[in-house]
Backbone as numpy.savetxt, mean C-alpha at the origin, in Angstrom:
# Nx Ny Nz CAx CAy CAz Cx Cy Cz
-19.43 -50.51 61.55 -18.43 -49.81 60.95 -17.81 -50.61 59.80
-17.66 -51.85 59.97 -17.31 -52.70 59.04 -18.09 -52.97 57.79
-19.44 -52.60 58.06 -20.37 -52.61 56.94 -20.17 -51.46 56.03
-19.83 -50.35 56.62 -19.60 -49.04 55.77 -18.36 -49.28 55.04
-17.23 -49.89 55.57 -16.06 -50.11 54.77 -16.21 -51.03 53.65
-17.02 -51.99 53.89 -17.29 -52.96 52.81 -18.13 -52.41 51.73
-19.06 -51.48 52.10 -19.94 -50.78 51.01 -19.03 -49.89 50.20
-18.11 -49.23 50.76 -17.19 -48.40 49.93 -16.41 -49.22 48.98
-15.77 -50.34 49.46 -15.04 -51.15 48.60 -15.92 -51.73 47.46
-17.22 -52.13 47.76 -17.95 -52.79 46.70 -18.44 -51.79 45.66
-18.62 -50.49 45.93 -18.99 -49.64 44.92 -17.72 -49.23 44.00
-16.73 -49.43 44.35 -15.45 -49.24 43.53 -14.89 -47.93 43.65
-15.52 -46.99 44.33 -14.97 -45.56 44.51 -13.86 -45.46 45.40
-12.94 -44.81 44.86 -11.62 -44.49 45.75 -11.89 -43.24 46.62
-11.35 -43.18 47.70 -11.39 -41.90 48.45 -10.72 -40.78 47.69
-11.15 -39.61 47.64 -10.52 -38.47 46.99 -9.10 -38.21 47.49
-8.26 -37.84 46.53 -6.74 -37.60 46.85 -6.68 -36.14 47.06
-5.86 -35.84 48.04 -5.67 -34.51 48.39 -4.64 -33.66 47.47
-3.78 -34.31 47.02 -2.68 -33.76 46.17 -2.77 -33.88 44.65
-3.86 -34.04 43.97 -4.11 -34.41 42.70 -3.98 -33.16 41.91
-4.26 -31.92 42.43 -4.18 -30.63 41.60 -2.80 -30.18 41.43
-1.86 -30.56 42.30 -0.51 -30.12 42.22 0.11 -30.23 40.93
0.18 -31.34 40.25 0.95 -31.40 38.89 0.19 -30.45 37.93
-1.06 -30.19 37.89 -1.79 -29.27 37.07 -1.26 -27.82 37.18
-1.16 -27.49 38.52 -0.75 -26.09 38.93 0.75 -25.97 38.52
1.55 -26.93 38.69 2.93 -26.88 38.38 3.02 -26.77 36.82
2.27 -27.40 36.12 2.28 -27.40 34.59 1.93 -25.95 34.13
0.94 -25.39 34.59 0.50 -24.00 34.14 1.62 -22.99 34.54
2.23 -23.12 35.81 3.13 -22.09 36.11 4.39 -22.33 35.27
4.86 -23.49 34.90 6.02 -23.83 33.99 5.69 -23.33 32.69
4.48 -23.42 32.13 4.11 -22.82 30.76 4.25 -21.40 30.75
3.72 -20.78 31.84 3.76 -19.23 31.80 5.11 -18.70 31.93
6.01 -19.45 32.77 7.37 -19.07 33.00 8.11 -19.24 31.68
7.89 -20.33 31.08 8.46 -20.62 29.67 8.14 -19.59 28.71
6.84 -19.33 28.54 6.50 -18.30 27.65 6.96 -17.02 27.85
7.00 -16.56 29.23 7.59 -15.25 29.47 9.09 -15.17 29.20
9.79 -16.36 29.51 11.26 -16.37 29.29 11.58 -16.25 27.86
10.83 -16.93 27.06 11.00 -16.94 25.55 10.74 -15.53 25.02
9.63 -14.83 25.47 9.36 -13.48 25.09 10.56 -12.58 25.41
10.93 -12.66 26.66 12.07 -11.79 27.11 13.38 -12.15 26.29
13.59 -13.34 25.96 14.89 -13.66 25.27 14.79 -13.04 23.60
13.58 -13.11 23.11 13.44 -12.44 21.83 13.51 -10.89 21.98
12.92 -10.35 22.90 12.89 -8.84 23.09 14.33 -8.34 23.31
15.13 -9.14 24.05 16.45 -8.78 24.34 17.41 -9.02 23.26
17.07 -9.62 22.21 17.84 -10.08 21.14 18.71 -11.26 21.31
18.48 -12.07 22.36 19.30 -13.27 22.48 18.93 -14.26 21.47
17.62 -14.28 21.13 17.12 -15.18 20.05 16.53 -14.46 18.84
16.95 -14.79 17.64 16.35 -14.10 16.59 16.88 -12.82 16.11
17.99 -12.22 16.81 18.43 -10.93 16.48 17.82 -9.83 17.20
18.21 -8.68 17.02 17.59 -7.46 17.69 16.83 -6.66 16.70
16.01 -5.85 17.19 15.25 -4.95 16.28 16.18 -3.93 15.63
17.14 -3.53 16.28 18.06 -2.52 15.87 18.83 -2.95 14.52
19.25 -4.23 14.59 20.02 -4.82 13.55 19.14 -5.03 12.31
17.92 -5.36 12.55 16.87 -5.50 11.44 16.59 -4.20 10.69
16.52 -3.13 11.66 16.26 -1.71 11.09 17.50 -1.25 10.33
18.66 -1.48 10.79 19.89 -1.06 10.10 20.08 -1.78 8.82
19.71 -3.03 8.74 19.80 -3.73 7.41 18.74 -3.12 6.36
17.58 -2.78 6.87 16.70 -2.34 5.98 17.12 -0.87 5.38
17.73 -0.09 6.27 18.25 1.14 5.84 19.23 1.10 4.87
20.23 0.07 5.02 21.23 -0.09 4.20 20.85 -0.50 2.77
19.78 -1.24 2.67 19.26 -1.75 1.43 18.51 -0.66 0.59
18.18 0.37 1.22 17.44 1.38 0.45 18.40 2.04 -0.62
17.78 2.15 -1.85 18.41 2.73 -2.96 18.13 4.18 -3.13
19.23 4.73 -3.66 19.14 6.22 -3.92 18.11 6.49 -5.04
17.25 7.53 -4.85 16.37 7.84 -5.93 17.09 8.39 -7.06
16.63 8.06 -8.33 17.19 8.60 -9.44 16.93 10.20 -9.53
17.73 10.93 -10.31 17.45 12.28 -10.53 16.29 12.58 -11.35
15.33 13.29 -10.95 14.16 13.52 -11.70 13.88 15.07 -11.74
13.22 15.34 -12.77 12.66 16.68 -12.80 11.17 16.73 -13.24
10.40 17.56 -12.75 9.01 17.63 -12.97 8.67 18.88 -13.70
7.97 18.72 -14.92 7.67 19.99 -15.59 6.09 20.12 -15.53
5.76 21.19 -14.98 4.27 21.46 -14.77 3.57 21.77 -15.93
2.37 21.36 -16.10 1.44 21.72 -17.16 0.46 22.72 -16.76
-0.13 23.59 -17.68 -1.11 24.43 -17.19 -2.48 23.62 -17.04
-3.33 24.18 -16.22 -4.59 23.50 -16.11 -5.51 23.66 -17.46
-5.96 22.41 -17.84 -6.76 22.37 -18.97 -8.33 22.36 -18.49
-9.11 23.13 -19.19 -10.58 23.15 -18.89 -11.26 22.70 -20.11
-11.76 21.57 -19.97 -12.53 20.84 -21.31 -14.02 21.06 -21.05
-14.72 21.74 -22.03 -16.13 21.79 -22.02 -16.65 20.34 -22.38
-17.58 19.94 -21.68 -18.25 18.69 -21.94 -19.55 18.87 -22.60
-20.09 17.69 -23.35 -21.32 18.02 -23.97 -22.43 18.12 -23.23
-23.57 18.57 -23.54 -24.79 18.91 -22.78 -25.29 17.59 -22.23
-25.08 16.47 -22.79 -25.58 15.25 -22.35 -25.02 14.68 -21.04
-23.76 15.33 -20.75 -22.96 14.83 -19.53 -23.58 15.44 -18.27
-23.47 14.78 -17.16 -23.84 15.28 -15.83 -23.01 16.46 -15.47
-21.85 16.56 -15.80 -21.02 17.66 -15.44 -20.71 18.58 -16.75
-20.37 19.88 -16.49 -20.21 20.77 -17.54 -18.82 20.89 -18.04
-17.89 20.69 -17.05 -16.42 20.89 -17.33 -15.66 19.87 -16.81
-14.43 19.63 -17.36 -13.34 18.77 -16.85 -12.25 19.67 -16.65
-11.68 19.75 -15.37 -10.40 20.43 -14.97 -9.34 19.38 -14.78
-8.28 19.63 -15.63 -7.25 18.63 -15.76 -5.86 19.48 -15.55
-5.07 19.01 -14.50 -3.82 19.52 -14.31 -2.90 18.29 -14.07
-1.71 18.33 -14.65 -0.62 17.33 -14.62 0.73 17.87 -14.42
1.61 16.93 -14.12 3.06 17.30 -14.24 3.74 16.16 -14.93
4.75 16.53 -15.71 5.41 15.42 -16.55 6.84 15.09 -15.75
6.95 13.87 -15.56 8.24 13.40 -14.91 9.24 13.05 -15.95
10.34 13.85 -15.98 11.33 13.79 -17.09 12.71 13.55 -16.45
13.52 13.19 -17.33 15.08 13.18 -16.98 15.47 14.64 -16.94
16.35 14.98 -15.83 16.67 16.38 -15.75 17.46 16.99 -17.02
18.05 16.14 -17.77 18.78 16.72 -18.88 17.75 17.20 -19.97
16.50 16.63 -19.98 15.60 16.90 -21.01 14.39 17.83 -20.54
14.48 18.39 -19.33 13.47 19.18 -18.79 13.19 20.44 -19.59
14.25 21.13 -19.95 14.01 22.40 -20.74 13.44 22.02 -22.08
13.89 20.87 -22.77 13.38 20.69 -24.03 11.73 20.29 -24.04
11.52 19.56 -22.95 10.10 19.22 -22.76 9.26 20.52 -22.43
9.80 21.46 -21.71 9.06 22.60 -21.31 8.97 23.46 -22.64
9.83 23.43 -23.47 9.78 24.07 -24.82 8.74 23.57 -25.73
8.50 22.27 -25.63 7.42 21.65 -26.26 6.02 21.60 -25.71
5.79 22.32 -24.58 4.62 22.22 -23.83 3.36 22.67 -24.65
3.42 23.69 -25.50 2.20 23.98 -26.34 1.71 22.72 -27.14
2.68 21.90 -27.83 2.23 20.67 -28.40 1.56 19.75 -27.43
2.19 19.52 -26.32 1.78 18.58 -25.32 0.28 18.94 -24.96
0.15 20.18 -24.57 -1.21 20.75 -24.23 -2.21 20.45 -25.43
-1.68 20.79 -26.62 -2.63 20.58 -27.80 -3.18 19.07 -27.89
-2.00 18.16 -27.83 -2.38 16.77 -27.89 -3.24 16.28 -26.84
-3.09 16.66 -25.56 -3.97 16.17 -24.46 -5.33 16.93 -24.56
-5.42 18.09 -24.91 -6.62 18.77 -25.05 -7.51 18.17 -26.17
-6.90 17.74 -27.36 -7.66 16.98 -28.38 -8.05 15.78 -27.93
-7.22 14.97 -27.05 -7.50 13.56 -26.75 -8.64 13.68 -25.65
-8.63 14.57 -24.76 -9.63 14.61 -23.72 -11.01 15.05 -24.20
-10.96 15.87 -25.22 -12.27 16.23 -25.90 -12.87 15.10 -26.68
-11.99 14.15 -27.14 -12.59 13.03 -27.92 -12.98 11.80 -27.21
-12.67 11.76 -25.75 -12.91 10.66 -24.94 -14.41 10.64 -24.67
-15.03 9.51 -24.75 -16.41 9.42 -24.45 -16.74 9.77 -23.05
-17.79 10.52 -22.82 -18.20 11.01 -21.50 -18.33 9.85 -20.45
-18.81 8.82 -20.81 -19.08 7.69 -19.89 -17.64 7.16 -19.41
-16.63 7.33 -20.21 -15.30 6.76 -19.98 -14.78 7.85 -18.82
-15.00 9.09 -18.99 -14.50 10.15 -18.05 -15.20 9.93 -16.74
-16.45 9.61 -16.68 -17.30 9.52 -15.42 -16.90 8.25 -14.68
-16.29 7.26 -15.38 -15.96 5.81 -14.66 -14.86 6.16 -13.81
-14.88 5.91 -12.42 -13.81 6.14 -11.59 -12.72 5.31 -11.91
-12.76 4.11 -12.50 -11.68 3.12 -12.73 -11.05 3.52 -13.96
-11.51 4.35 -14.68 -10.95 4.62 -16.05 -9.69 5.57 -16.05
-9.42 6.12 -14.97 -8.21 6.98 -14.87 -6.93 6.34 -15.20
-6.79 5.16 -14.89 -5.60 4.33 -15.17 -5.42 4.27 -16.61
-6.50 3.84 -17.40 -6.43 3.84 -18.92 -6.19 5.08 -19.49
-6.85 6.09 -18.99 -6.75 7.45 -19.62 -5.24 7.92 -19.43
-4.75 7.66 -18.25 -3.38 8.17 -17.93 -2.36 7.43 -18.83
-2.56 6.02 -19.09 -1.64 5.47 -20.02 -1.83 5.96 -21.32
-3.00 6.28 -21.87 -3.21 6.89 -23.20 -2.51 8.26 -23.30
-2.62 9.03 -22.29 -2.12 10.40 -22.32 -0.58 10.41 -22.37
-0.05 9.38 -21.46 1.43 9.30 -21.52 1.97 8.92 -22.74
1.25 7.91 -23.49 1.95 7.58 -24.78 1.83 8.63 -25.91
0.83 9.44 -25.80 0.60 10.61 -26.57 1.71 11.73 -26.25
1.92 11.83 -25.12 2.93 12.87 -24.77 4.31 12.34 -25.22
4.61 11.07 -25.02 5.97 10.44 -25.47 6.12 10.59 -26.93
5.09 10.42 -27.82 5.08 10.50 -29.15 5.50 12.00 -29.62
4.95 13.00 -28.91 5.20 14.39 -29.15 6.62 14.77 -28.80
7.05 14.44 -27.61 8.32 14.85 -27.12 9.51 13.89 -27.45
9.20 12.69 -27.76 10.28 11.77 -28.14 10.40 10.73 -27.00
10.67 9.63 -27.45 10.81 8.44 -26.45 11.93 8.55 -25.59
11.84 8.22 -24.32 12.89 8.27 -23.29 12.98 9.59 -22.63
12.22 10.67 -23.13 12.31 11.92 -22.38 11.33 12.00 -21.12
10.09 11.61 -21.39 9.09 11.63 -20.38 8.93 10.24 -19.84
9.09 10.03 -18.49 8.94 8.90 -17.88 7.46 8.50 -17.40
6.90 9.57 -16.93 5.53 9.44 -16.45 4.73 10.68 -16.44
3.41 10.63 -16.38 2.54 11.74 -16.20 1.86 11.61 -14.94
2.07 12.59 -14.15 1.43 12.66 -12.77 0.24 13.57 -12.79
-1.05 12.94 -12.57 -2.26 13.73 -12.61 -2.42 14.41 -11.24
-2.48 15.74 -11.27 -2.69 16.43 -10.11 -4.09 16.87 -9.81
-4.75 16.93 -10.89 -6.24 17.41 -10.79 -6.95 16.79 -11.94
-8.05 16.06 -11.63 -8.99 15.62 -12.62 -10.36 15.65 -12.09
-11.00 16.80 -12.27 -12.23 17.15 -11.62 -13.26 17.37 -12.73
-14.40 16.53 -12.52 -15.66 16.88 -13.33 -16.52 17.75 -12.54
-16.94 18.87 -13.04 -17.85 19.77 -12.28 -18.91 20.45 -13.22
């Protein structure tokens, strides 16, 4: 038996320790408890404020919408050239105006329709068929409408229908 004890000592191996996993288990348990406690503290509003306060602040910062009026335009039907894949362009819009000018803009609607009808007939068919061109077309139409009715009366043109068929 003395030989077996000497052999163990010569190899340099230590006998296995029975309690070596205890610090690892305690570390994992403490980490889980710490994470859960932090989560609960945030949810209860003890750390970082509560959700209700953040929601109330956001509601208080909301501005009131300005007074607006919308003047509808009649639907324009534009015949397209035979070289186009589509035969017609259906265009419907509404003009966003100051409420004080809504009647004046409505009275000038025949001129607005005439200007937009002429512009849409002059636009190249490739431009009409390009899906990204609507932003440019809208800006061009808005500028033409503002020239007809006067600056400061029409804020925007809202395109309700732009259909090639």
